Every structure is written in structure tokens, then in C-alpha cells.
C-alpha positions as CSV (number, residue, x, y, z in Angstrom):
1,X,35.4,135.0,6.5
2,X,34.0,131.4,5.6
3,X,35.4,129.5,2.7
4,X,33.6,125.8,1.5
5,X,34.6,123.0,0.2
6,X,33.7,123.4,-3.5
7,X,33.0,119.4,-3.5
8,X,36.6,118.7,-2.8
9,X,35.2,117.2,0.3
10,X,39.0,115.9,0.9
11,X,40.5,119.5,1.5
12,X,38.2,120.3,4.3
13,X,40.6,118.1,6.3
14,X,43.5,119.2,4.3
15,X,45.3,122.0,6.5
16,X,47.3,123.1,3.5
17,X,43.9,124.3,1.6
18,X,41.4,127.0,2.1
19,X,38.5,124.6,1.7
20,X,35.9,123.7,4.2
21,X,37.5,126.5,6.4
22,X,37.0,129.1,8.7
23,X,39.7,131.6,8.2
24,X,41.3,135.1,10.0
25,X,42.3,137.3,7.2
26,X,45.1,140.4,7.9
27,X,43.0,143.4,5.9
28,X,46.2,145.4,6.2
29,X,48.8,142.5,4.2
30,X,46.7,139.8,3.5
31,X,48.1,137.2,5.7
32,X,45.8,134.7,7.0
33,X,45.5,132.1,10.0
34,X,43.0,129.0,9.4
35,X,40.8,129.1,13.0
36,X,38.6,126.1,12.1
37,X,38.2,123.3,9.4
38,X,36.0,120.4,8.5
39,X,33.6,122.8,7.0
40,X,31.2,122.0,4.0
41,X,29.4,125.0,3.1
42,X,29.7,127.5,6.0
43,X,26.7,130.8,6.0
44,X,26.4,132.7,9.1
45,X,29.6,134.2,11.0
46,X,28.7,135.9,14.6
47,X,31.2,136.6,17.0
48,X,29.7,137.1,20.2
49,X,32.7,139.0,21.8
50,X,30.9,138.7,25.6
51,X,31.1,135.1,25.5
52,X,34.4,135.0,23.6
53,X,33.2,132.6,20.9
54,X,31.7,132.3,17.3
55,X,28.7,131.1,15.9
56,X,29.2,129.6,12.9
57,X,26.2,127.9,10.4
58,X,26.6,125.4,7.8
59,X,24.7,123.3,5.1
60,X,25.3,119.9,5.6
61,X,24.6,117.3,3.1
62,X,21.4,115.8,2.4
63,X,20.5,116.5,6.0
64,X,22.8,117.7,8.9
65,X,22.4,121.9,9.2
66,X,24.3,123.0,11.7
67,X,25.2,125.4,14.0
68,X,29.0,125.2,15.7
69,X,30.2,126.7,18.2
70,X,34.3,128.0,17.6
71,X,36.2,129.1,20.9
72,X,38.0,132.3,20.3
73,X,40.8,131.6,23.2
74,X,41.4,128.3,21.4
75,X,42.2,130.2,18.1
76,X,45.9,129.9,17.5
77,X,46.6,126.7,19.5
78,X,48.8,123.6,17.2
79,X,45.2,121.8,17.0
80,X,42.8,123.6,15.1
81,X,39.5,123.5,16.0
82,X,37.7,120.7,14.0
83,X,34.0,119.8,13.1
84,X,34.3,116.8,11.2
85,X,33.3,117.1,7.6
86,X,33.5,115.0,5.5
87,X,34.0,112.1,7.6
88,X,31.6,113.2,10.1
89,X,28.0,114.7,9.7
90,X,24.4,113.8,10.8
91,X,23.1,114.0,6.8
92,X,23.8,111.6,4.5
93,X,25.2,112.2,0.7
94,X,22.3,113.0,-1.8
95,X,21.1,109.5,-2.8
96,X,21.9,108.0,0.4
97,X,23.6,104.4,1.1
98,X,21.1,102.5,-0.6
99,X,21.9,103.8,-3.9
100,X,24.6,101.7,-5.5
101,X,26.8,104.5,-7.3
102,X,27.3,106.1,-3.6
103,X,29.2,103.3,-2.4
104,X,32.1,104.7,-3.5
105,X,31.7,107.8,-2.0
106,X,30.8,106.2,1.4
107,X,33.7,104.2,1.6
108,X,36.4,107.6,1.1
109,X,33.4,110.0,3.2
110,X,31.7,107.6,5.6
111,X,29.6,109.9,7.4
112,X,29.7,109.0,11.0
113,X,26.7,110.0,12.7
114,X,29.3,110.7,15.9
115,X,32.0,113.7,16.2
116,X,33.5,113.1,19.0
117,X,33.9,109.5,18.7
118,X,36.2,110.2,15.3
119,X,37.9,113.0,17.6
120,X,35.8,115.7,16.3
121,X,33.7,119.0,18.1
122,X,30.4,117.9,18.2
123,X,27.8,120.9,16.3
124,X,25.9,122.7,19.1
125,X,22.9,122.0,17.1
126,X,22.1,119.7,13.6
127,X,18.9,120.0,11.8
128,X,17.6,116.6,10.2
129,X,15.7,117.4,8.0
130,X,17.6,120.2,7.2
131,X,16.5,123.6,6.9
132,X,18.6,125.1,4.8
133,X,20.0,127.1,7.0
134,X,21.8,130.9,6.6
135,X,22.0,133.6,8.9
136,X,22.7,134.0,12.7
137,X,22.7,136.9,15.1
138,X,22.5,137.6,18.7
139,X,19.3,139.5,20.0
140,X,20.2,139.3,23.6
141,X,22.9,138.2,26.2
142,X,22.3,134.7,25.5
143,X,19.7,134.6,22.8
144,X,20.3,134.1,19.3
145,X,18.5,133.9,15.8
146,X,19.2,131.9,13.3
147,X,17.3,132.0,9.3
148,X,16.1,129.6,7.0
149,X,16.2,129.3,3.2
150,X,14.1,125.9,2.6
151,X,12.0,125.8,5.3
152,X,10.9,129.5,5.3
153,X,11.5,129.8,9.2
154,X,13.6,131.6,11.9
155,X,14.7,129.6,14.7
156,X,15.3,131.5,17.9
157,X,17.5,129.3,21.0
158,X,19.1,130.1,23.9
159,X,22.1,129.3,25.5
160,X,23.2,128.3,29.1
161,X,26.6,128.7,30.9
162,X,27.5,124.6,29.7
163,X,26.7,126.4,26.2
164,X,23.7,124.5,25.6
165,X,20.9,124.8,24.2
166,X,18.1,125.4,26.7
167,X,14.8,126.9,25.2
168,X,14.4,127.4,21.2
169,X,11.0,127.9,19.4
170,X,10.2,128.4,15.6
171,X,8.5,131.1,13.6
172,X,7.5,131.1,10.4
173,X,7.9,133.7,8.5
174,X,6.7,132.7,4.7
175,X,9.3,133.6,2.9
176,X,13.0,132.6,2.3
177,X,15.7,134.7,4.6
178,X,19.1,134.7,3.4
179,X,20.3,137.2,5.9
180,X,19.6,139.1,9.3
181,X,20.5,142.3,11.1
182,X,19.5,143.0,14.6
183,X,19.2,146.5,15.8
184,X,18.1,148.8,18.5
185,X,15.2,145.7,19.5
186,X,14.5,145.0,16.1
187,X,14.8,142.1,13.6
188,X,15.8,142.4,10.1
189,X,15.4,140.1,7.3
190,X,16.4,140.1,4.1
191,X,13.6,138.0,2.3
192,X,15.1,136.4,-0.8
193,X,11.8,135.5,-2.7
194,X,10.4,138.8,-2.8
195,X,13.7,141.0,-2.2
196,X,12.6,143.0,0.3
197,X,13.2,143.7,3.9
198,X,11.0,142.3,6.8
199,X,11.4,143.9,10.2
200,X,10.4,142.0,13.5
201,X,10.1,144.6,16.9
202,X,11.6,142.6,19.9
203,X,10.5,144.8,21.7
């Protein structure tokens, strides 16, 4: 399950806190393990058993929505996979650097644009400006779909063997899409504005 930072930004980098983390929960006894950290506001999770990774989507600040890959074979190792929030982000704090009231915020949380240079994992994809990212599903062996709240679009992409995006396109659906499911070549969309279910036949 995913847990946001609840605006306690510093806790996303504190291993003793569950804020800003993806955790694995034992449903029998309630015990949990942190499997990744440095997240702002996680939205979607998809476990790709075929490729042995988890795809995670999260809201960035002002800009910087992300798709991240969490490697399953690295879960439980000494170093928890760390995606950088609130030290690195391709977005900005609301109001930006030009506003004096943000000076202290940038001193504490600088939002460096490179994750790797700070020792963090780079996002698979960062959206600037933000799209209001929400759910993510797999639709074929190497193809995935992501939903958008703000832009009212679907984002389709493919990954190559190096886990890089090699092909992507947008499809407008004209409503905020909160959640997705894929079953028997049909993509099901929870349309938030009309509180309805939309379907797209991908066969």
C-alpha cells in the first residue's frame, strides 16, 4: 500500500516513519516492511509479476508528477529504494522560487532537478507541467496505461528491455479519470465527473 507525506515533507526521508513510503503489509498479523521511500503523494500501484517490478504513480508538487519503477528483487535489501522527495523533484514548491515566503522551504527542501546526482532513483517519467496523475495498469506484455485527473487524458506507453519508454501517446477522454482496470482487451475507466464507468475496446 502507499502512504503520502501528509505535508510532513521531511518524514519521506525518515526510515522510522511510514510517511512518503510504499509498504508491504502482512494481512495476517499487521506487520509491515518499507519497500520504497521518498514519495510525495502516491496514487497508483501495479505489480508486474512478469517483469518483477512495481510501477508507481505519484503527484508531484507544482509540476513533477512521476511514474516510478520499484524493483521487486531489491525489496528487503539493506538500502531501501529511494525516489528523492522532498530533496529532488522536477516540480517546484507552490508559488515557486520567486516568492519570498518560499525561501525557507527551498532551504529545507531544495527540489534538485537531478535525482541521480543526489543518490536517488530517477523517475521513469516525469510530467512537467503536472497531469494530475492517478491510476496505472498493464494492457499487454510491455504496454501500460496511465490516467489523468487534471488533463482528462489517458497516457499509453511501452517499455523496452532496458525499462525505458520507447513509445507513448495521449488519448483525450474529456473527464477526470480516477481509476483504471483492464480485462479481456477492455480498459475500464472510473470517470469522476459523471460518476460513471467508461470502456475502451483495445482489441
